[in-house]
Backbone as XML, in Angstrom:
<?xml version="1.0"?>
<chain id="A" units="angstrom">
  <residue number="1" name="MET">
    <atom name="N" x="0.819" y="-1.183" z="0.000"/>
    <atom name="CA" x="0.000" y="0.000" z="0.000"/>
    <atom name="C" x="0.866" y="1.251" z="0.000"/>
  </residue>
  <residue number="2" name="ALA">
    <atom name="N" x="0.575" y="2.134" z="-0.867"/>
    <atom name="CA" x="1.331" y="3.372" z="-0.938"/>
    <atom name="C" x="0.721" y="4.397" z="0.007"/>
  </residue>
  <residue number="3" name="THR">
    <atom name="N" x="1.599" y="5.150" z="0.650"/>
    <atom name="CA" x="1.127" y="6.207" z="1.540"/>
    <atom name="C" x="0.908" y="7.469" z="0.721"/>
  </residue>
  <residue number="4" name="PRO">
    <atom name="N" x="-0.118" y="8.238" z="1.045"/>
    <atom name="CA" x="-0.368" y="9.469" z="0.279"/>
    <atom name="C" x="0.739" y="10.487" z="0.551"/>
  </residue>
  <residue number="5" name="GLU">
    <atom name="N" x="1.159" y="11.128" z="-0.495"/>
    <atom name="CA" x="2.208" y="12.139" z="-0.363"/>
    <atom name="C" x="1.587" y="13.504" z="-0.130"/>
  </residue>
  <residue number="6" name="ALA">
    <atom name="N" x="2.331" y="14.342" z="0.576"/>
    <atom name="CA" x="1.874" y="15.702" z="0.821"/>
    <atom name="C" x="2.039" y="16.512" z="-0.457"/>
  </residue>
  <residue number="7" name="PRO">
    <atom name="N" x="1.144" y="17.430" z="-0.728"/>
    <atom name="CA" x="1.282" y="18.255" z="-1.927"/>
    <atom name="C" x="2.511" y="19.154" z="-1.806"/>
  </residue>
  <residue number="8" name="PRO">
    <atom name="N" x="3.202" y="19.390" z="-2.900"/>
    <atom name="CA" x="4.389" y="20.241" z="-2.835"/>
    <atom name="C" x="4.010" y="21.681" z="-2.515"/>
  </residue>
  <residue number="9" name="GLY">
    <atom name="N" x="4.905" y="22.343" z="-1.829"/>
    <atom name="CA" x="4.666" y="23.751" z="-1.516"/>
    <atom name="C" x="5.011" y="24.061" z="-0.075"/>
  </residue>
  <residue number="10" name="ASP">
    <atom name="N" x="4.765" y="25.294" z="0.306"/>
    <atom name="CA" x="5.090" y="25.744" z="1.653"/>
    <atom name="C" x="4.013" y="25.407" z="2.668"/>
  </residue>
  <residue number="11" name="ASP">
    <atom name="N" x="2.855" y="24.953" z="2.228"/>
    <atom name="CA" x="1.750" y="24.719" z="3.146"/>
    <atom name="C" x="1.732" y="23.296" z="3.715"/>
  </residue>
  <residue number="12" name="VAL">
    <atom name="N" x="2.913" y="22.658" z="3.796"/>
    <atom name="CA" x="2.998" y="21.322" z="4.376"/>
    <atom name="C" x="2.877" y="21.453" z="5.890"/>
  </residue>
  <residue number="13" name="PRO">
    <atom name="N" x="1.908" y="20.765" z="6.501"/>
    <atom name="CA" x="1.719" y="20.910" z="7.947"/>
    <atom name="C" x="2.874" y="20.287" z="8.728"/>
  </residue>
  <residue number="14" name="MET">
    <atom name="N" x="3.248" y="20.943" z="9.813"/>
    <atom name="CA" x="4.294" y="20.443" z="10.694"/>
    <atom name="C" x="3.666" y="20.082" z="12.028"/>
  </residue>
  <residue number="15" name="SER">
    <atom name="N" x="4.282" y="19.126" z="12.705"/>
    <atom name="CA" x="3.758" y="18.749" z="14.011"/>
    <atom name="C" x="4.017" y="19.875" z="15.010"/>
  </residue>
  <residue number="16" name="LYS">
    <atom name="N" x="3.233" y="19.897" z="16.059"/>
    <atom name="CA" x="3.342" y="20.936" z="17.083"/>
    <atom name="C" x="4.707" y="20.892" z="17.764"/>
  </residue>
  <residue number="17" name="SER">
    <atom name="N" x="5.216" y="19.684" z="18.037"/>
    <atom name="CA" x="6.509" y="19.576" z="18.710"/>
    <atom name="C" x="7.636" y="20.072" z="17.821"/>
  </residue>
  <residue number="18" name="MET">
    <atom name="N" x="7.532" y="19.854" z="16.510"/>
    <atom name="CA" x="8.566" y="20.314" z="15.595"/>
    <atom name="C" x="8.565" y="21.838" z="15.503"/>
  </residue>
  <residue number="19" name="GLN">
    <atom name="N" x="7.405" y="22.455" z="15.518"/>
    <atom name="CA" x="7.321" y="23.908" z="15.496"/>
    <atom name="C" x="7.912" y="24.492" z="16.767"/>
  </residue>
  <residue number="20" name="THR">
    <atom name="N" x="7.646" y="23.854" z="17.908"/>
    <atom name="CA" x="8.169" y="24.338" z="19.175"/>
    <atom name="C" x="9.684" y="24.251" z="19.199"/>
  </residue>
  <residue number="21" name="PHE">
    <atom name="N" x="10.239" y="23.134" z="18.708"/>
    <atom name="CA" x="11.692" y="22.969" z="18.706"/>
    <atom name="C" x="12.370" y="24.004" z="17.831"/>
  </residue>
  <residue number="22" name="LYS">
    <atom name="N" x="11.798" y="24.275" z="16.661"/>
    <atom name="CA" x="12.428" y="25.216" z="15.745"/>
    <atom name="C" x="12.315" y="26.658" z="16.203"/>
  </residue>
  <residue number="23" name="SER">
    <atom name="N" x="11.325" y="26.972" z="17.019"/>
    <atom name="CA" x="11.167" y="28.346" z="17.465"/>
    <atom name="C" x="11.768" y="28.580" z="18.850"/>
  </residue>
  <residue number="24" name="CYS">
    <atom name="N" x="12.181" y="27.542" z="19.535"/>
    <atom name="CA" x="12.699" y="27.662" z="20.894"/>
    <atom name="C" x="14.220" y="27.793" z="20.866"/>
  </residue>
  <residue number="25" name="TRP">
    <atom name="N" x="14.714" y="28.987" z="21.134"/>
    <atom name="CA" x="16.145" y="29.254" z="21.083"/>
    <atom name="C" x="16.898" y="28.440" z="22.132"/>
  </residue>
  <residue number="26" name="SER">
    <atom name="N" x="16.366" y="28.356" z="23.348"/>
    <atom name="CA" x="17.077" y="27.619" z="24.403"/>
    <atom name="C" x="17.127" y="26.125" z="24.100"/>
  </residue>
  <residue number="27" name="CYS">
    <atom name="N" x="16.089" y="25.584" z="23.467"/>
    <atom name="CA" x="16.098" y="24.160" z="23.096"/>
    <atom name="C" x="17.195" y="23.882" z="22.073"/>
  </residue>
  <residue number="28" name="ARG">
    <atom name="N" x="17.292" y="24.744" z="21.061"/>
    <atom name="CA" x="18.331" y="24.566" z="20.050"/>
    <atom name="C" x="19.714" y="24.743" z="20.653"/>
  </residue>
  <residue number="29" name="LEU">
    <atom name="N" x="19.867" y="25.687" z="21.566"/>
    <atom name="CA" x="21.164" y="25.932" z="22.181"/>
    <atom name="C" x="21.611" y="24.765" z="23.046"/>
  </residue>
  <residue number="30" name="ILE">
    <atom name="N" x="20.697" y="24.208" z="23.834"/>
    <atom name="CA" x="21.043" y="23.074" z="24.695"/>
    <atom name="C" x="21.370" y="21.841" z="23.863"/>
  </residue>
  <residue number="31" name="CYS">
    <atom name="N" x="20.530" y="21.530" z="22.882"/>
    <atom name="CA" x="20.767" y="20.347" z="22.044"/>
    <atom name="C" x="22.039" y="20.503" z="21.215"/>
  </residue>
  <residue number="32" name="GLY">
    <atom name="N" x="22.219" y="21.659" z="20.620"/>
    <atom name="CA" x="23.408" y="21.889" z="19.798"/>
    <atom name="C" x="24.693" y="21.865" z="20.595"/>
  </residue>
  <residue number="33" name="SER">
    <atom name="N" x="24.681" y="22.486" z="21.776"/>
    <atom name="CA" x="25.900" y="22.466" z="22.586"/>
    <atom name="C" x="26.177" y="21.066" z="23.123"/>
  </residue>
  <residue number="34" name="GLY">
    <atom name="N" x="25.135" y="20.282" z="23.382"/>
    <atom name="CA" x="25.339" y="18.895" z="23.795"/>
    <atom name="C" x="25.997" y="18.079" z="22.702"/>
  </residue>
  <residue number="35" name="LEU">
    <atom name="N" x="25.577" y="18.295" z="21.454"/>
    <atom name="CA" x="26.215" y="17.597" z="20.335"/>
    <atom name="C" x="27.663" y="18.044" z="20.146"/>
  </residue>
  <residue number="36" name="ILE">
    <atom name="N" x="27.923" y="19.327" z="20.295"/>
    <atom name="CA" x="29.297" y="19.823" z="20.155"/>
    <atom name="C" x="30.182" y="19.249" z="21.258"/>
  </residue>
  <residue number="37" name="LEU">
    <atom name="N" x="29.681" y="19.216" z="22.482"/>
    <atom name="CA" x="30.466" y="18.649" z="23.583"/>
    <atom name="C" x="30.691" y="17.150" z="23.397"/>
  </residue>
  <residue number="38" name="SER">
    <atom name="N" x="29.716" y="16.446" z="22.854"/>
    <atom name="CA" x="29.889" y="15.021" z="22.555"/>
    <atom name="C" x="30.984" y="14.828" z="21.510"/>
  </residue>
  <residue number="39" name="GLY">
    <atom name="N" x="30.998" y="15.692" z="20.513"/>
    <atom name="CA" x="32.044" y="15.628" z="19.505"/>
    <atom name="C" x="33.416" y="15.906" z="20.076"/>
  </residue>
  <residue number="40" name="LEU">
    <atom name="N" x="33.500" y="16.874" z="20.981"/>
    <atom name="CA" x="34.785" y="17.173" z="21.615"/>
    <atom name="C" x="35.269" y="16.007" z="22.476"/>
  </residue>
  <residue number="41" name="TYR">
    <atom name="N" x="34.340" y="15.346" z="23.163"/>
    <atom name="CA" x="34.701" y="14.196" z="23.989"/>
    <atom name="C" x="35.240" y="13.053" z="23.121"/>
  </residue>
  <residue number="42" name="ALA">
    <atom name="N" x="34.560" y="12.763" z="22.010"/>
    <atom name="CA" x="35.022" y="11.696" z="21.120"/>
    <atom name="C" x="36.360" y="12.053" z="20.482"/>
  </residue>
  <residue number="43" name="PHE">
    <atom name="N" x="36.540" y="13.323" z="20.116"/>
    <atom name="CA" x="37.805" y="13.761" z="19.538"/>
    <atom name="C" x="38.935" y="13.650" z="20.548"/>
  </residue>
  <residue number="44" name="ASN">
    <atom name="N" x="38.657" y="14.027" z="21.803"/>
    <atom name="CA" x="39.673" y="13.942" z="22.842"/>
    <atom name="C" x="40.077" y="12.497" z="23.099"/>
  </residue>
  <residue number="45" name="ALA">
    <atom name="N" x="39.126" y="11.575" z="23.051"/>
    <atom name="CA" x="39.447" y="10.160" z="23.257"/>
    <atom name="C" x="40.364" y="9.647" z="22.151"/>
  </residue>
  <residue number="46" name="ALA">
    <atom name="N" x="40.126" y="10.062" z="20.917"/>
    <atom name="CA" x="40.988" y="9.650" z="19.805"/>
    <atom name="C" x="42.367" y="10.283" z="19.921"/>
  </residue>
  <residue number="47" name="ARG">
    <atom name="N" x="42.412" y="11.540" z="20.321"/>
    <atom name="CA" x="43.712" y="12.215" z="20.473"/>
    <atom name="C" x="44.529" y="11.609" z="21.611"/>
  </residue>
  <residue number="48" name="ARG">
    <atom name="N" x="43.848" y="11.153" z="22.648"/>
    <atom name="CA" x="44.550" y="10.555" z="23.779"/>
    <atom name="C" x="45.305" y="9.301" z="23.336"/>
  </residue>
  <residue number="49" name="VAL">
    <atom name="N" x="44.701" y="8.497" z="22.472"/>
    <atom name="CA" x="45.365" y="7.296" z="21.961"/>
    <atom name="C" x="46.600" y="7.672" z="21.159"/>
  </residue>
  <residue number="50" name="MET">
    <atom name="N" x="46.489" y="8.693" z="20.337"/>
    <atom name="CA" x="47.631" y="9.119" z="19.525"/>
    <atom name="C" x="48.714" y="9.771" z="20.387"/>
  </residue>
  <residue number="51" name="ARG">
    <atom name="N" x="48.311" y="10.510" z="21.424"/>
    <atom name="CA" x="49.270" y="11.170" z="22.294"/>
    <atom name="C" x="50.108" y="10.171" z="23.090"/>
  </residue>
  <residue number="52" name="LEU">
    <atom name="N" x="49.513" y="9.030" z="23.435"/>
    <atom name="CA" x="50.235" y="8.015" z="24.200"/>
    <atom name="C" x="51.149" y="7.180" z="23.308"/>
  </residue>
  <residue number="53" name="GLY">
    <atom name="N" x="51.203" y="7.479" z="22.046"/>
    <atom name="CA" x="52.114" y="6.787" z="21.143"/>
    <atom name="C" x="51.481" y="5.616" z="20.424"/>
  </residue>
  <residue number="54" name="GLY">
    <atom name="N" x="50.194" y="5.495" z="20.508"/>
    <atom name="CA" x="49.503" y="4.415" z="19.811"/>
    <atom name="C" x="49.496" y="4.653" z="18.311"/>
  </residue>
  <residue number="55" name="PRO">
    <atom name="N" x="49.340" y="3.588" z="17.564"/>
    <atom name="CA" x="49.330" y="3.750" z="16.109"/>
    <atom name="C" x="48.041" y="4.422" z="15.635"/>
  </residue>
  <residue number="56" name="THR">
    <atom name="N" x="48.183" y="5.189" z="14.568"/>
    <atom name="CA" x="47.011" y="5.833" z="13.979"/>
    <atom name="C" x="46.372" y="4.835" z="13.023"/>
  </residue>
  <residue number="57" name="SER">
    <atom name="N" x="45.301" y="4.220" z="13.482"/>
    <atom name="CA" x="44.629" y="3.203" z="12.674"/>
    <atom name="C" x="43.420" y="3.813" z="11.981"/>
  </residue>
  <residue number="58" name="MET">
    <atom name="N" x="42.761" y="3.004" z="11.174"/>
    <atom name="CA" x="41.539" y="3.457" z="10.509"/>
    <atom name="C" x="40.437" y="3.720" z="11.529"/>
  </residue>
  <residue number="59" name="GLY">
    <atom name="N" x="40.462" y="3.000" z="12.644"/>
    <atom name="CA" x="39.477" y="3.228" z="13.697"/>
    <atom name="C" x="39.625" y="4.602" z="14.322"/>
  </residue>
  <residue number="60" name="THR">
    <atom name="N" x="40.870" y="5.026" z="14.517"/>
    <atom name="CA" x="41.120" y="6.355" z="15.076"/>
    <atom name="C" x="40.686" y="7.441" z="14.099"/>
  </residue>
  <residue number="61" name="VAL">
    <atom name="N" x="40.969" y="7.231" z="12.840"/>
    <atom name="CA" x="40.555" y="8.193" z="11.818"/>
    <atom name="C" x="39.025" y="8.265" z="11.743"/>
  </residue>
  <residue number="62" name="ALA">
    <atom name="N" x="38.371" y="7.106" z="11.825"/>
    <atom name="CA" x="36.904" y="7.079" z="11.802"/>
    <atom name="C" x="36.335" y="7.777" z="13.036"/>
  </residue>
  <residue number="63" name="GLN">
    <atom name="N" x="36.996" y="7.610" z="14.180"/>
    <atom name="CA" x="36.521" y="8.259" z="15.403"/>
    <atom name="C" x="36.663" y="9.779" z="15.301"/>
  </residue>
  <residue number="64" name="ILE">
    <atom name="N" x="37.740" y="10.251" z="14.740"/>
    <atom name="CA" x="37.927" y="11.695" z="14.560"/>
    <atom name="C" x="36.909" y="12.238" z="13.557"/>
  </residue>
  <residue number="65" name="THR">
    <atom name="N" x="36.642" y="11.488" z="12.499"/>
    <atom name="CA" x="35.638" y="11.907" z="11.525"/>
    <atom name="C" x="34.256" y="11.971" z="12.157"/>
  </residue>
  <residue number="66" name="PHE">
    <atom name="N" x="33.917" y="10.962" z="12.970"/>
    <atom name="CA" x="32.634" y="10.952" z="13.659"/>
    <atom name="C" x="32.527" y="12.125" z="14.623"/>
  </residue>
  <residue number="67" name="ALA">
    <atom name="N" x="33.609" y="12.424" z="15.341"/>
    <atom name="CA" x="33.607" y="13.545" z="16.281"/>
    <atom name="C" x="33.400" y="14.868" z="15.556"/>
  </residue>
  <residue number="68" name="THR">
    <atom name="N" x="34.035" y="15.023" z="14.419"/>
    <atom name="CA" x="33.864" y="16.243" z="13.628"/>
    <atom name="C" x="32.429" y="16.357" z="13.115"/>
  </residue>
  <residue number="69" name="SER">
    <atom name="N" x="31.854" y="15.235" z="12.724"/>
    <atom name="CA" x="30.465" y="15.241" z="12.250"/>
    <atom name="C" x="29.498" y="15.625" z="13.362"/>
  </residue>
  <residue number="70" name="LEU">
    <atom name="N" x="29.730" y="15.117" z="14.574"/>
    <atom name="CA" x="28.883" y="15.486" z="15.707"/>
    <atom name="C" x="28.947" y="16.984" z="15.983"/>
  </residue>
  <residue number="71" name="ALA">
    <atom name="N" x="30.164" y="17.532" z="15.974"/>
    <atom name="CA" x="30.321" y="18.960" z="16.242"/>
    <atom name="C" x="29.659" y="19.802" z="15.151"/>
  </residue>
  <residue number="72" name="ALA">
    <atom name="N" x="29.782" y="19.370" z="13.897"/>
    <atom name="CA" x="29.148" y="20.104" z="12.796"/>
    <atom name="C" x="27.628" y="20.035" z="12.902"/>
  </residue>
  <residue number="73" name="TRP">
    <atom name="N" x="27.107" y="18.884" z="13.286"/>
    <atom name="CA" x="25.663" y="18.734" z="13.460"/>
    <atom name="C" x="25.166" y="19.658" z="14.569"/>
  </residue>
  <residue number="74" name="GLY">
    <atom name="N" x="25.942" y="19.768" z="15.651"/>
    <atom name="CA" x="25.575" y="20.672" z="16.737"/>
    <atom name="C" x="25.544" y="22.119" z="16.288"/>
  </residue>
  <residue number="75" name="ALA">
    <atom name="N" x="26.503" y="22.508" z="15.465"/>
    <atom name="CA" x="26.524" y="23.878" z="14.953"/>
    <atom name="C" x="25.317" y="24.142" z="14.053"/>
  </residue>
  <residue number="76" name="VAL">
    <atom name="N" x="24.930" y="23.152" z="13.249"/>
    <atom name="CA" x="23.767" y="23.317" z="12.380"/>
    <atom name="C" x="22.493" y="23.451" z="13.203"/>
  </residue>
  <residue number="77" name="VAL">
    <atom name="N" x="22.382" y="22.684" z="14.279"/>
    <atom name="CA" x="21.195" y="22.778" z="15.129"/>
    <atom name="C" x="21.098" y="24.160" z="15.761"/>
  </residue>
  <residue number="78" name="ILE">
    <atom name="N" x="22.213" y="24.695" z="16.208"/>
    <atom name="CA" x="22.204" y="26.016" z="16.850"/>
    <atom name="C" x="21.882" y="27.115" z="15.837"/>
  </residue>
  <residue number="79" name="VAL">
    <atom name="N" x="22.519" y="27.078" z="14.681"/>
    <atom name="CA" x="22.366" y="28.143" z="13.686"/>
    <atom name="C" x="21.020" y="28.052" z="12.970"/>
  </residue>
  <residue number="80" name="ASP">
    <atom name="N" x="20.516" y="26.851" z="12.724"/>
    <atom name="CA" x="19.236" y="26.597" z="12.060"/>
    <atom name="C" x="19.134" y="27.310" z="10.716"/>
  </residue>
  <residue number="81" name="PRO">
    <atom name="N" x="20.005" y="26.940" z="9.736"/>
    <atom name="CA" x="19.961" y="27.637" z="8.455"/>
    <atom name="C" x="18.710" y="27.336" z="7.636"/>
  </residue>
  <residue number="82" name="VAL">
    <atom name="N" x="18.100" y="26.171" z="7.817"/>
    <atom name="CA" x="16.924" y="25.816" z="7.031"/>
    <atom name="C" x="15.716" y="26.638" z="7.467"/>
  </residue>
  <residue number="83" name="GLY">
    <atom name="N" x="15.576" y="26.871" z="8.752"/>
    <atom name="CA" x="14.451" y="27.645" z="9.239"/>
    <atom name="C" x="14.511" y="29.107" z="8.838"/>
  </residue>
  <residue number="84" name="LYS">
    <atom name="N" x="15.705" y="29.610" z="8.559"/>
    <atom name="CA" x="15.862" y="31.015" z="8.193"/>
    <atom name="C" x="15.752" y="31.246" z="6.689"/>
  </residue>
  <residue number="85" name="ALA">
    <atom name="N" x="15.871" y="30.192" z="5.912"/>
    <atom name="CA" x="15.808" y="30.334" z="4.459"/>
    <atom name="C" x="14.361" y="30.539" z="4.032"/>
  </residue>
  <residue number="86" name="ARG">
    <atom name="N" x="14.164" y="31.427" z="3.104"/>
    <atom name="CA" x="12.824" y="31.685" z="2.568"/>
    <atom name="C" x="12.842" y="31.359" z="1.079"/>
  </residue>
  <residue number="87" name="ARG">
    <atom name="N" x="11.796" y="30.741" z="0.638"/>
    <atom name="CA" x="11.690" y="30.390" z="-0.766"/>
    <atom name="C" x="11.222" y="31.618" z="-1.544"/>
  </residue>
  <residue number="88" name="LYS">
    <atom name="N" x="11.903" y="31.906" z="-2.637"/>
    <atom name="CA" x="11.520" y="33.037" z="-3.479"/>
    <atom name="C" x="10.489" y="32.569" z="-4.481"/>
  </residue>
  <residue number="89" name="THR">
    <atom name="N" x="9.434" y="33.323" z="-4.618"/>
    <atom name="CA" x="8.427" y="33.010" z="-5.609"/>
    <atom name="C" x="8.691" y="33.824" z="-6.863"/>
  </residue>
  <residue number="90" name="ILE">
    <atom name="N" x="8.487" y="33.211" z="-7.972"/>
    <atom name="CA" x="8.776" y="33.887" z="-9.243"/>
    <atom name="C" x="7.542" y="34.562" z="-9.754"/>
  </residue>
</chain>
């Protein structure tokens, strides 16, 4: 069974909780800073292995990449570029 798709356009309904999250500055700040701190913790754990003289393996590189991704995701949550973008009508 196929699910009905929403009509294209700006009038797509959003859930109440999603509207609250996008308009709540403190919610975005807490969630975004938590993601950034999680990324810093994962990055520090990878750096600690390298600082102690351990070999730089693919696992360490993957951990640093994951940590960077977490921090970037946190910055996106705080800045909220999608919510600020407006569609231009022709």
